[in-house]
PADRENKOL-955070 format. One line per field, with one value per atom (N, C-alpha, C): residue number from 1; atom name; y, z, x. Coordinates in steps of 0.02 Angstrom, whole numbers, plus 50000, padded with zeros to 5 digits. Layout:
// residues N
i NUM,...
at CA,...
v Y,...
w Z,...
u X,...
This chain:
// residues 269
i 1,1,1,2,2,2,3,3,3,4,4,4,5,5,5,6,6,6,7,7,7,8,8,8,9,9,9,10,10,10,11,11,11,12,12,12,13,13,13,14,14,14,15,15,15,16,16,16,17,17,17,18,18,18,19,19,19,20,20,20,21,21,21,22,22,22,23,23,23,24,24,24,25,25,25,26,26,26,27,27,27,28,28,28,29,29,29,30,30,30,31,31,31,32,32,32,33,33,33,34,34,34,35,35,35,36,36,36,37,37,37,38,38,38,39,39,39,40,40,40,41,41,41,42,42,42,43,43,43,44,44,44,45,45,45,46,46,46,47,47,47,48,48,48,49,49,49,50,50,50,51,51,51,52,52,52,53,53,53,54,54,54,55,55,55,56,56,56,57,57,57,58,58,58,59,59,59,60,60,60,61,61,61,62,62,62,63,63,63,64,64,64,65,65,65,66,66,66,67,67,67,68,68,68,69,69,69,70,70,70,71,71,71,72,72,72,73,73,73,74,74,74,75,75,75,76,76,76,77,77,77,78,78,78,79,79,79,80,80,80,81,81,81,82,82,82,83,83,83,84,84,84,85,85,85,86,86,86,87,87,87,88,88,88,89,89,89,90,90,90,91,91,91,92,92,92,93,93,93,94,94,94,95,95,95,96,96,96,97,97,97,98,98,98,99,99,99,100,100,100,101,101,101,102,102,102,103,103,103,104,104,104,105,105,105,106,106,106,107,107,107,108,108,108,109,109,109,110,110,110,111,111,111,112,112,112,113,113,113,114,114,114,115,115,115,116,116,116,117,117,117,118,118,118,119,119,119,120,120,120,121,121,121,122,122,122,123,123,123,124,124,124,125,125,125,126,126,126,127,127,127,128,128,128,129,129,129,130,130,130,131,131,131,132,132,132,133,133,133,134,134,134,135,135,135,136,136,136,137,137,137,138,138,138,139,139,139,140,140,140,141,141,141,142,142,142,143,143,143,144,144,144,145,145,145,146,146,146,147,147,147,148,148,148,149,149,149,150,150,150,151,151,151,152,152,152,153,153,153,154,154,154,155,155,155,156,156,156,157,157,157,158,158,158,159,159,159,160,160,160,161,161,161,162,162,162,163,163,163,164,164,164,165,165,165,166,166,166,167,167,167,168,168,168,169,169,169,170,170,170,171,171,171,172,172,172,173,173,173,174,174,174,175,175,175,176,176,176,177,177,177,178,178,178,179,179,179,180,180,180,181,181,181,182,182,182,183,183,183,184,184,184,185,185,185,186,186,186,187,187,187,188,188,188,189,189,189,190,190,190,191,191,191,192,192,192,193,193,193,194,194,194,195,195,195,196,196,196,197,197,197,198,198,198,199,199,199,200,200,200,201,201,201,202,202,202,203,203,203,204,204,204,205,205,205,206,206,206,207,207,207,208,208,208,209,209,209,210,210,210,211,211,211,212,212,212,213,213,213,214,214,214,215,215,215,216,216,216,217,217,217,218,218,218,219,219,219,220,220,220,221,221,221,222,222,222,223,223,223,224,224,224,225,225,225,226,226,226,227,227,227,228,228,228,229,229,229,230,230,230,231,231,231,232,232,232,233,233,233,234,234,234,235,235,235,236,236,236,237,237,237,238,238,238,239,239,239,240,240,240,241,241,241,242,242,242,243,243,243,244,244,244,245,245,245,246,246,246,247,247,247,248,248,248,249,249,249,250,250,250,251,251,251,252,252,252,253,253,253,254,254,254,255,255,255,256,256,256,257,257,257,258,258,258,259,259,259,260,260,260,261,261,261,262,262,262,263,263,263,264,264,264,265,265,265,266,266,266,267,267,267,268,268,268,269,269,269
at N,CA,C,N,CA,C,N,CA,C,N,CA,C,N,CA,C,N,CA,C,N,CA,C,N,CA,C,N,CA,C,N,CA,C,N,CA,C,N,CA,C,N,CA,C,N,CA,C,N,CA,C,N,CA,C,N,CA,C,N,CA,C,N,CA,C,N,CA,C,N,CA,C,N,CA,C,N,CA,C,N,CA,C,N,CA,C,N,CA,C,N,CA,C,N,CA,C,N,CA,C,N,CA,C,N,CA,C,N,CA,C,N,CA,C,N,CA,C,N,CA,C,N,CA,C,N,CA,C,N,CA,C,N,CA,C,N,CA,C,N,CA,C,N,CA,C,N,CA,C,N,CA,C,N,CA,C,N,CA,C,N,CA,C,N,CA,C,N,CA,C,N,CA,C,N,CA,C,N,CA,C,N,CA,C,N,CA,C,N,CA,C,N,CA,C,N,CA,C,N,CA,C,N,CA,C,N,CA,C,N,CA,C,N,CA,C,N,CA,C,N,CA,C,N,CA,C,N,CA,C,N,CA,C,N,CA,C,N,CA,C,N,CA,C,N,CA,C,N,CA,C,N,CA,C,N,CA,C,N,CA,C,N,CA,C,N,CA,C,N,CA,C,N,CA,C,N,CA,C,N,CA,C,N,CA,C,N,CA,C,N,CA,C,N,CA,C,N,CA,C,N,CA,C,N,CA,C,N,CA,C,N,CA,C,N,CA,C,N,CA,C,N,CA,C,N,CA,C,N,CA,C,N,CA,C,N,CA,C,N,CA,C,N,CA,C,N,CA,C,N,CA,C,N,CA,C,N,CA,C,N,CA,C,N,CA,C,N,CA,C,N,CA,C,N,CA,C,N,CA,C,N,CA,C,N,CA,C,N,CA,C,N,CA,C,N,CA,C,N,CA,C,N,CA,C,N,CA,C,N,CA,C,N,CA,C,N,CA,C,N,CA,C,N,CA,C,N,CA,C,N,CA,C,N,CA,C,N,CA,C,N,CA,C,N,CA,C,N,CA,C,N,CA,C,N,CA,C,N,CA,C,N,CA,C,N,CA,C,N,CA,C,N,CA,C,N,CA,C,N,CA,C,N,CA,C,N,CA,C,N,CA,C,N,CA,C,N,CA,C,N,CA,C,N,CA,C,N,CA,C,N,CA,C,N,CA,C,N,CA,C,N,CA,C,N,CA,C,N,CA,C,N,CA,C,N,CA,C,N,CA,C,N,CA,C,N,CA,C,N,CA,C,N,CA,C,N,CA,C,N,CA,C,N,CA,C,N,CA,C,N,CA,C,N,CA,C,N,CA,C,N,CA,C,N,CA,C,N,CA,C,N,CA,C,N,CA,C,N,CA,C,N,CA,C,N,CA,C,N,CA,C,N,CA,C,N,CA,C,N,CA,C,N,CA,C,N,CA,C,N,CA,C,N,CA,C,N,CA,C,N,CA,C,N,CA,C,N,CA,C,N,CA,C,N,CA,C,N,CA,C,N,CA,C,N,CA,C,N,CA,C,N,CA,C,N,CA,C,N,CA,C,N,CA,C,N,CA,C,N,CA,C,N,CA,C,N,CA,C,N,CA,C,N,CA,C,N,CA,C,N,CA,C,N,CA,C,N,CA,C,N,CA,C,N,CA,C,N,CA,C,N,CA,C,N,CA,C,N,CA,C,N,CA,C,N,CA,C,N,CA,C,N,CA,C,N,CA,C,N,CA,C,N,CA,C,N,CA,C,N,CA,C,N,CA,C,N,CA,C,N,CA,C,N,CA,C,N,CA,C,N,CA,C,N,CA,C,N,CA,C,N,CA,C,N,CA,C,N,CA,C,N,CA,C,N,CA,C,N,CA,C,N,CA,C,N,CA,C,N,CA,C,N,CA,C,N,CA,C,N,CA,C,N,CA,C,N,CA,C,N,CA,C,N,CA,C,N,CA,C,N,CA,C,N,CA,C,N,CA,C,N,CA,C,N,CA,C,N,CA,C,N,CA,C,N,CA,C,N,CA,C,N,CA,C,N,CA,C,N,CA,C,N,CA,C,N,CA,C,N,CA,C,N,CA,C,N,CA,C,N,CA,C,N,CA,C,N,CA,C,N,CA,C,N,CA,C,N,CA,C
v 49445,49408,49391,49368,49353,49415,49472,49535,49553,49545,49561,49515,49450,49404,49424,49451,49473,49537,49580,49644,49640,49593,49590,49588,49547,49548,49616,49653,49719,49768,49762,49803,49787,49722,49702,49730,49727,49753,49829,49863,49936,49952,49915,49928,49912,49862,49848,49907,49934,49992,50053,50063,50120,50113,50052,50041,50054,50035,50047,50122,50159,50232,50264,50243,50269,50249,50188,50166,50208,50232,50277,50342,50368,50428,50416,50356,50340,50340,50317,50319,50391,50437,50507,50532,50514,50535,50503,50439,50404,50435,50452,50480,50553,50592,50664,50689,50658,50684,50688,50634,50639,50693,50713,50764,50834,50839,50904,50932,50890,50913,50910,50957,50956,50901,50873,50821,50835,50895,50915,50983,50992,51056,51046,51091,51084,51089,51121,51130,51072,51025,50969,50909,50920,50867,50813,50751,50695,50696,50681,50680,50615,50597,50540,50559,50513,50528,50531,50509,50510,50570,50574,50626,50688,50686,50742,50761,50717,50730,50728,50777,50778,50719,50678,50617,50634,50600,50609,50557,50566,50519,50446,50431,50362,50333,50376,50353,50341,50363,50365,50318,50274,50226,50174,50170,50124,50053,50020,49950,49942,49963,49952,49985,50048,50084,50051,50029,49996,49932,49892,49830,49842,49890,49903,49928,49971,49997,49958,49899,49852,49884,49924,49953,50005,50036,50087,50151,50206,50270,50265,50286,50279,50335,50381,50435,50422,50406,50393,50319,50277,50204,50177,50219,50195,50161,50112,50074,50117,50105,50139,50095,50126,50089,50039,49976,49928,49946,49994,50016,50039,50068,50093,50038,49983,49931,49891,49887,49850,49884,49950,49986,49987,49998,50000,49933,49879,49813,49794,49809,49794,49830,49894,49933,49906,49890,49862,49796,49752,49687,49694,49741,49752,49776,49820,49845,49788,49743,49687,49639,49624,49579,49608,49673,49705,49701,49711,49707,49637,49587,49518,49498,49528,49511,49550,49615,49659,49689,49682,49720,49793,49837,49909,49941,49911,49938,49981,50003,50046,50012,49947,49912,49915,49915,49921,49987,50042,50108,50115,50089,50089,50049,49990,49948,49981,50013,50044,50104,50147,50206,50184,50137,50113,50080,50039,50005,50054,50104,50154,50191,50211,50247,50202,50140,50095,50078,50074,50064,50123,50183,50243,50243,50231,50231,50176,50117,50061,50075,50102,50113,50173,50224,50281,50259,50220,50195,50149,50108,50063,50100,50156,50193,50243,50275,50330,50320,50267,50254,50312,50339,50390,50373,50397,50387,50456,50485,50555,50562,50609,50624,50652,50681,50710,50656,50593,50537,50500,50483,50440,50474,50537,50571,50583,50610,50615,50548,50496,50429,50406,50417,50398,50433,50498,50535,50512,50500,50479,50410,50363,50295,50293,50331,50332,50360,50414,50444,50395,50360,50312,50253,50231,50176,50197,50259,50283,50288,50311,50314,50244,50196,50127,50099,50114,50086,50115,50181,50212,50220,50201,50201,50131,50081,50012,49987,49926,49897,49857,49853,49813,49846,49804,49829,49836,49816,49819,49874,49933,49989,50007,50004,50023,49976,49911,49863,49872,49888,49901,49963,50014,50075,50061,50023,50004,49964,49919,49879,49923,49974,50020,50059,50088,50128,50085,50024,49977,49960,49949,49931,49988,50050,50108,50115,50106,50112,50058,49996,49941,49953,49972,49983,50037,50093,50148,50132,50104,50092,50040,49990,49938,49967,50014,50044,50101,50136,50189,50162,50105,50075,50055,50026,50007,50069,50120,50182,50216,50216,50250,50216,50150,50115,50106,50106,50100,50168,50221,50289,50295,50262,50267,50221,50174,50130,50069,50046,49986,50003,50054,50075,50151,50176,50248,50274,50339,50367,50362,50358,50350,50286,50234,50170,50175,50222,50233,50254,50300,50323,50267,50228,50172,50122,50111,50066,50090,50156,50184,50178,50188,50181,50109,50060,49990,49976,50006,49997,50024,50085,50114,50075,50047,50011,49942,49907,49836,49823,49868,49853,49798,49771,49717,49654,49596,49578,49584,49614,49618,49650,49701,49735,49687,49642,49593,49547,49525,49482,49517,49580,49618,49627,49642,49651,49585,49530,49465,49449,49459,49443,49487,49552,49597,49578,49559,49540,49473,49427,49363,49372,49409,49419,49461,49512,49553,49514,49469,49428,49380,49349,49304,49341,49401,49440,49462,49484,49507,49449,49390,49332,49312,49317,49302,49349,49414,49463,49454,49435,49422,49363,49309,49250,49266,49308,49326,49382,49408,49460,49528,49539,49603,49656,49635,49682,49655,49700,49681,49681,49655,49651,49720,49772,49839,49877,49846,49880,49888,49942,49955,49940,49902,49886,49934,49953,49994,49953,49953,49909,49928,49990,50011,49969,49940,49897,49836,49805,49745,49762,49819,49839,49854,49888,49903,49841,49795,49734,49692,49685,49645,49676,49743,49776,49763,49768,49757,49685,49638,49567,49550,49581,49567,49592,49649,49675,49629,49604,49562,49491,49461,49390,49379,49432,49424,49393,49416,49385,49310,49285,49212,49177,49209,49180,49178,49233,49236,49183,49176,49125,49055,49043,48977,48964,49015,49006,48993,49029,49018,48947,48921,48853,48803,48820,48776,48767,48823,48819,48809,48801,48785,48842,48903,48961,48970
w 49997,49999,50071,50109,50179,50217,50201,50235,50219,50156,50137,50171,50176,50211,50284,50313,50382,50388,50337,50340,50326,50283,50262,50318,50371,50425,50459,50463,50494,50450,50384,50338,50345,50350,50358,50423,50477,50541,50536,50504,50495,50455,50401,50360,50397,50440,50481,50527,50559,50603,50563,50505,50463,50440,50420,50398,50454,50515,50572,50584,50578,50587,50533,50470,50416,50424,50448,50462,50514,50563,50614,50582,50534,50499,50454,50424,50382,50424,50486,50530,50540,50548,50557,50496,50436,50375,50371,50387,50383,50429,50489,50538,50523,50499,50495,50427,50373,50307,50292,50306,50291,50332,50388,50430,50414,50365,50345,50394,50438,50486,50456,50475,50453,50489,50455,50487,50484,50461,50461,50496,50533,50567,50641,50673,50744,50790,50768,50811,50806,50762,50752,50795,50859,50906,50909,50917,50923,50993,50994,51057,51062,51123,51134,51105,51067,51037,51089,51149,51202,51249,51283,51334,51307,51243,51209,51241,51282,51312,51258,51258,51210,51225,51174,51183,51185,51229,51237,51196,51188,51147,51167,51232,51253,51227,51215,51190,51115,51081,51008,50976,51015,50986,50946,50881,50839,50866,50865,50885,50960,50985,51055,51103,51091,51137,51141,51085,51086,51127,51117,51154,51228,51242,51311,51354,51325,51362,51348,51317,51305,51266,51217,51173,51206,51259,51294,51304,51310,51328,51399,51410,51478,51525,51499,51540,51560,51512,51528,51527,51502,51503,51458,51413,51366,51307,51276,51222,51160,51128,51066,51007,50950,50889,50872,50859,50837,50771,50736,50672,50681,50738,50750,50739,50774,50770,50705,50678,50615,50558,50550,50496,50506,50567,50581,50566,50587,50576,50503,50469,50398,50358,50371,50334,50347,50409,50425,50389,50390,50357,50282,50252,50180,50160,50199,50184,50184,50233,50237,50178,50162,50106,50040,50030,49969,49966,50022,50024,50009,50039,50028,49955,49922,49852,49803,49816,49767,49789,49852,49876,49881,49872,49876,49807,49759,49691,49679,49618,49601,49616,49604,49617,49691,49735,49806,49821,49794,49808,49775,49714,49683,49726,49748,49789,49854,49887,49952,49945,49896,49886,49868,49823,49803,49861,49900,49956,50009,50024,50074,50052,49989,49963,49963,49942,49940,50010,50059,50128,50151,50137,50157,50122,50057,50020,50045,50059,50081,50149,50196,50263,50264,50225,50223,50191,50137,50105,50153,50190,50237,50293,50315,50371,50349,50291,50272,50204,50168,50101,50053,50056,50009,49987,49927,49900,49884,49927,49917,49854,49811,49753,49775,49834,49858,49871,49874,49881,49815,49783,49723,49664,49652,49592,49598,49655,49661,49658,49687,49684,49612,49573,49502,49466,49478,49446,49466,49531,49557,49531,49535,49513,49438,49399,49327,49312,49346,49335,49354,49411,49432,49383,49359,49310,49246,49224,49163,49174,49232,49248,49247,49277,49279,49209,49166,49098,49056,49058,49012,49039,49102,49129,49141,49127,49136,49077,49087,49035,48984,48994,48949,48881,48829,48760,48736,48776,48754,48792,48795,48831,48801,48735,48702,48722,48725,48744,48818,48860,48930,48939,48899,48901,48879,48826,48802,48856,48889,48942,48999,49017,49071,49053,48993,48971,48965,48940,48933,49002,49050,49117,49149,49142,49169,49136,49070,49033,49054,49062,49082,49152,49199,49267,49272,49237,49240,49201,49140,49097,49127,49161,49190,49239,49280,49329,49298,49249,49217,49182,49148,49113,49162,49218,49269,49298,49311,49339,49290,49227,49175,49163,49153,49135,49195,49256,49315,49345,49315,49341,49414,49426,49492,49545,49525,49574,49589,49541,49552,49586,49562,49590,49595,49639,49645,49596,49584,49537,49565,49631,49660,49640,49627,49606,49538,49497,49432,49443,49490,49504,49535,49579,49607,49553,49505,49450,49410,49397,49361,49403,49469,49513,49511,49512,49508,49443,49388,49324,49325,49353,49357,49405,49456,49508,49484,49448,49433,49361,49315,49245,49222,49163,49134,49131,49153,49170,49245,49284,49356,49375,49336,49351,49343,49295,49285,49346,49370,49429,49490,49499,49556,49552,49492,49483,49497,49472,49484,49558,49592,49663,49705,49686,49724,49717,49656,49647,49681,49679,49712,49788,49817,49890,49910,49869,49884,49882,49833,49827,49885,49906,49963,50026,50036,50095,50094,50037,50031,50044,50016,50027,50101,50134,50205,50246,50230,50265,50251,50189,50172,50212,50215,50252,50326,50353,50423,50436,50383,50390,50408,50394,50411,50358,50296,50242,50200,50157,50111,50040,49992,49923,49895,49916,49890,49929,49979,50019,49977,49989,49954,50000,49974,50011,49990,50036,50017,49978,49911,49869,49868,49888,49890,49938,49989,50036,49999,49958,49922,49866,49833,49781,49810,49867,49898,49920,49953,49976,49917,49866,49807,49770,49767,49733,49767,49833,49870,49864,49872,49866,49796,49745,49676,49661,49691,49679,49711,49771,49807,49779,49770,49751,49679,49645,49578,49527,49523,49474,49481,49542,49553,49530,49543,49522,49445,49413,49340,49309,49337,49312,49321,49378,49390,49339,49324,49277,49206,49188,49121,49114,49167,49165,49161,49196,49197,49129,49090,49024,48968,48988,48939,48900,48928,48893,48913
u 51634,51570,51552,51601,51588,51567,51598,51580,51508,51488,51420,51370,51386,51342,51334,51387,51384,51343,51347,51315,51240,51220,51150,51099,51109,51060,51054,51108,51105,51067,51075,51036,50962,50946,50876,50846,50885,50861,50851,50899,50893,50830,50817,50759,50694,50696,50637,50621,50673,50663,50641,50672,50653,50581,50562,50494,50444,50461,50417,50408,50463,50459,50417,50427,50387,50314,50303,50235,50201,50239,50211,50188,50228,50207,50146,50144,50086,50022,50027,49968,49944,49991,49973,49934,49959,49925,49855,49850,49786,49735,49755,49708,49691,49739,49728,49705,49728,49713,49638,49599,49527,49492,49520,49489,49514,49558,49585,49635,49662,49711,49781,49824,49893,49931,49981,50021,50095,50114,50183,50189,50243,50254,50264,50302,50318,50258,50204,50146,50097,50110,50064,50085,50087,50107,50053,50075,50028,49996,49931,49894,49853,49837,49792,49724,49694,49629,49573,49586,49535,49543,49601,49610,49646,49669,49701,49768,49796,49861,49915,49961,50016,50061,50075,50114,50188,50224,50296,50334,50400,50439,50429,50423,50414,50348,50299,50234,50234,50286,50285,50336,50366,50414,50375,50386,50346,50347,50291,50281,50292,50351,50369,50319,50302,50258,50190,50164,50098,50101,50154,50160,50174,50218,50239,50181,50139,50082,50018,50026,49971,49914,49932,49882,49838,49862,49822,49862,49826,49858,49885,49946,49974,49949,49909,49883,49810,49767,49697,49680,49727,49721,49665,49640,49590,49623,49591,49622,49634,49691,49708,49690,49684,49667,49723,49705,49757,49789,49759,49788,49860,49875,49943,49995,49987,50038,50031,49971,49962,50000,49990,50023,50099,50121,50193,50226,50194,50222,50220,50164,50160,50213,50222,50272,50342,50357,50422,50434,50384,50391,50398,50360,50364,50434,50463,50531,50581,50575,50622,50611,50548,50535,50560,50551,50576,50652,50684,50758,50782,50750,50771,50761,50712,50698,50740,50750,50781,50848,50866,50924,50904,50952,50937,50942,50908,50908,50846,50836,50780,50714,50710,50647,50629,50679,50664,50629,50655,50627,50558,50550,50484,50435,50457,50414,50395,50443,50430,50383,50395,50352,50281,50275,50209,50173,50208,50177,50152,50193,50172,50110,50108,50050,49988,49996,49938,49913,49958,49936,49893,49916,49877,49809,49808,49745,49698,49726,49684,49653,49692,49665,49617,49631,49584,49519,49523,49462,49424,49460,49428,49393,49422,49393,49340,49350,49306,49272,49291,49263,49276,49336,49358,49429,49447,49514,49542,49583,49606,49650,49631,49673,49741,49744,49807,49859,49838,49884,49892,49836,49839,49872,49857,49885,49960,49986,50059,50094,50062,50092,50098,50045,50047,50104,50113,50166,50235,50245,50311,50329,50281,50296,50310,50272,50284,50353,50372,50438,50494,50486,50537,50542,50485,50485,50520,50509,50542,50618,50638,50709,50739,50704,50729,50734,50685,50684,50742,50751,50798,50868,50879,50948,50973,50932,50954,50994,51020,51062,51022,50957,50915,50911,50907,50904,50832,50783,50712,50675,50705,50674,50606,50600,50538,50480,50495,50443,50424,50473,50459,50416,50430,50390,50319,50311,50244,50207,50243,50212,50188,50228,50209,50146,50146,50088,50026,50035,49978,49950,49993,49970,49932,49956,49921,49852,49850,49787,49738,49762,49718,49690,49734,49712,49660,49670,49622,49558,49566,49508,49461,49489,49447,49396,49418,49372,49332,49360,49322,49261,49268,49212,49157,49176,49126,49093,49133,49106,49059,49077,49038,48971,48973,48911,48864,48892,48849,48832,48859,48850,48873,48929,48959,48930,48885,48855,48898,48937,48977,49044,49077,49141,49142,49185,49193,49245,49244,49293,49363,49370,49437,49470,49429,49457,49492,49470,49502,49574,49585,49653,49695,49665,49703,49722,49677,49693,49753,49755,49812,49876,49870,49928,49954,49909,49930,49966,49942,49976,50047,50055,50122,50166,50136,50173,50197,50152,50164,50182,50163,50174,50128,50144,50104,50147,50125,50055,50039,50083,50072,50006,49985,49922,49863,49866,49813,49809,49866,49868,49838,49855,49829,49753,49728,49656,49619,49647,49615,49615,49672,49676,49630,49624,49581,49508,49487,49417,49402,49450,49440,49433,49480,49478,49418,49401,49343,49279,49273,49213,49206,49261,49259,49239,49267,49251,49178,49154,49085,49037,49052,49010,49008,49065,49068,49025,49028,48987,48913,48896,48826,48798,48837,48815,48805,48848,48844,48794,48763,48713,48741,48805,48836,48823,48811,48797,48739,48713,48660,48688,48649,48672,48689,48654,48665,48719,48747,48799,48862,48898,48961,49020,49066,49127,49183,49226,49284,49335,49327,49367,49441,49456,49526,49567,49534,49569,49598,49557,49578,49627,49617,49664,49733,49735,49798,49836,49800,49832,49856,49813,49832,49891,49893,49949,50015,50016,50078,50100,50054,50071,50094,50062,50081,50152,50171,50239,50291,50276,50324,50327,50268,50266,50243,50220,50193,50239,50303,50348,50354,50356,50360,50297,50239,50176,50171,50192,50191,50237,50297,50344,50315,50283,50252,50197,50157,50102,50129,50182,50211,50237,50268,50293,50235,50180,50122,50091,50089,50057,50109,50173,50224,50253,50250,50279,50351
């Protein structure tokens, strides 16, 4: 036990560094996928978005390089997008939080895969107002498969109820947005939100998906009202709702069980 207590901080540090590295790759996907550019292969070297200089290893150290060069290209000295350090830091922090909550069990891997995918979807939707099926559909399949493995290889005796909960959550997440898309003919939400809803269901199960939907609409409404008051948008303007769904989904996976337990105690369940 003493050995494990000594080892845990080192595992957390390792996962922070691993998360930062993965976050660096997520940035590549976020920037290149909407433009149809490849992001795997030896010829796909990273370049400065301004001067097109091929970046060297010193320029590509997650978090450190951005801080060391003060958020600028060290060749042309023009400012780089803060998205680089934001995604890298978020991914690193999420990995550590998942480890502190779950250890290195199946829930950690489900949480990490889902969080990485939702980060990519949220940032792409925020930048381009699109939700790529090439991310959402594989994520839905992988998360569903991992959840099924967790359900049927675990020691729990209520596998059937857990399976029903998973299928119900996927159906609720997808149907909620499909109904809005259908009756508004795509004016209220985009079809991509339907896939994100299904992903949230596979990621969070029930009632976690309800919590995520509530949190996303609450935060989205507050943000929209703020922009309206400041005159940044109009009533007919469309917000990239995938940003709020992604953030709410990740927070619901990490903190949702505690919130649900608190609510059950509050109402006496």
